[in-house]
C-alpha positions in Angstrom: 138.9 144.2 5.7 141.9 142.4 7.2 140.9 140.3 10.2 144.5 139.7 11.4 145.6 141.4 14.6 148.9 143.1 14.9 151.8 142.2 17.2 150.8 145.0 19.6 147.2 143.8 19.9 148.3 140.2 20.2 150.4 141.1 23.3 147.4 142.6 25.0 145.1 139.5 24.5 144.8 137.5 27.7 144.0 133.8 27.6 141.3 132.6 30.0 141.3 128.9 31.1 137.8 127.6 31.6 137.1 124.6 34.0 136.7 121.3 32.2 133.8 120.0 34.3 130.2 121.2 34.4 128.8 123.5 35.4 130.8 126.4 34.1 128.8 129.0 36.0 125.4 128.9 37.7 123.6 125.7 38.3 120.2 125.4 36.7 117.7 122.5 36.8 117.4 120.7 33.4 113.8 119.8 34.2 112.2 123.1 35.2 114.9 125.7 34.6 115.1 126.8 38.2 118.5 128.5 39.0 117.6 130.1 42.4 116.2 127.6 44.9 118.0 124.4 45.9 117.9 121.8 48.8 120.8 119.9 50.4 119.3 116.8 51.9 121.2 114.7 54.5 120.1 111.3 55.7 121.0 109.8 59.0 122.3 112.9 60.7 123.2 112.9 64.4 123.1 116.4 65.9 124.7 116.9 69.3 124.0 120.1 71.2 125.6 121.1 74.4 123.6 123.4 76.7 124.4 125.5 79.8 121.6 125.9 82.4 121.2 129.5 83.6 120.4 130.6 87.1 116.8 131.2 86.2 116.4 127.6 85.0 116.5 128.4 81.3 119.0 126.8 78.9 121.4 128.4 76.5 123.0 126.4 73.7 126.8 126.5 73.9 128.0 124.3 71.1 126.4 122.2 68.3 128.0 119.4 66.2 126.6 117.3 63.5 127.7 114.0 61.9 126.3 112.6 58.7 126.2 108.8 58.4 123.9 108.4 55.4 123.8 109.7 51.8 123.8 113.4 50.8 121.6 114.6 48.0 121.4 118.0 46.2 117.9 118.7 44.8 116.1 121.4 42.8 114.1 123.4 45.3 111.2 123.8 42.8 110.6 120.4 41.3 112.8 118.0 43.4 115.0 116.9 40.4 118.2 115.1 41.6 121.1 117.5 41.0 123.6 115.4 43.2 126.2 115.3 40.4 126.6 119.1 41.0 126.9 118.8 44.8 130.7 119.3 44.8 130.3 122.6 42.9 127.5 123.7 45.2 129.7 123.1 48.3 132.6 125.0 46.7 130.4 128.0 46.1 128.8 128.2 49.6 130.3 131.3 51.3 
């Protein structure tokens, strides 16, 4: 059997460029295999919430801002393994 492809078939073949950095797809923990549950941990976070007081004396939040002053970690949600090297990929894939 001849494994060469003809000119017609060669024209229909599409090249796919894969990213050079890891991960190529889903993130999975190298320690426990988890590929579902993850934790983003922020240290030294200041949360500022603006409230409006209603006529009945209750409060309603109007706006909330947060600033991070410490380090950010990305962890396996099952075993706590540090997956911070994959944090950039995680942030790109949050929709």
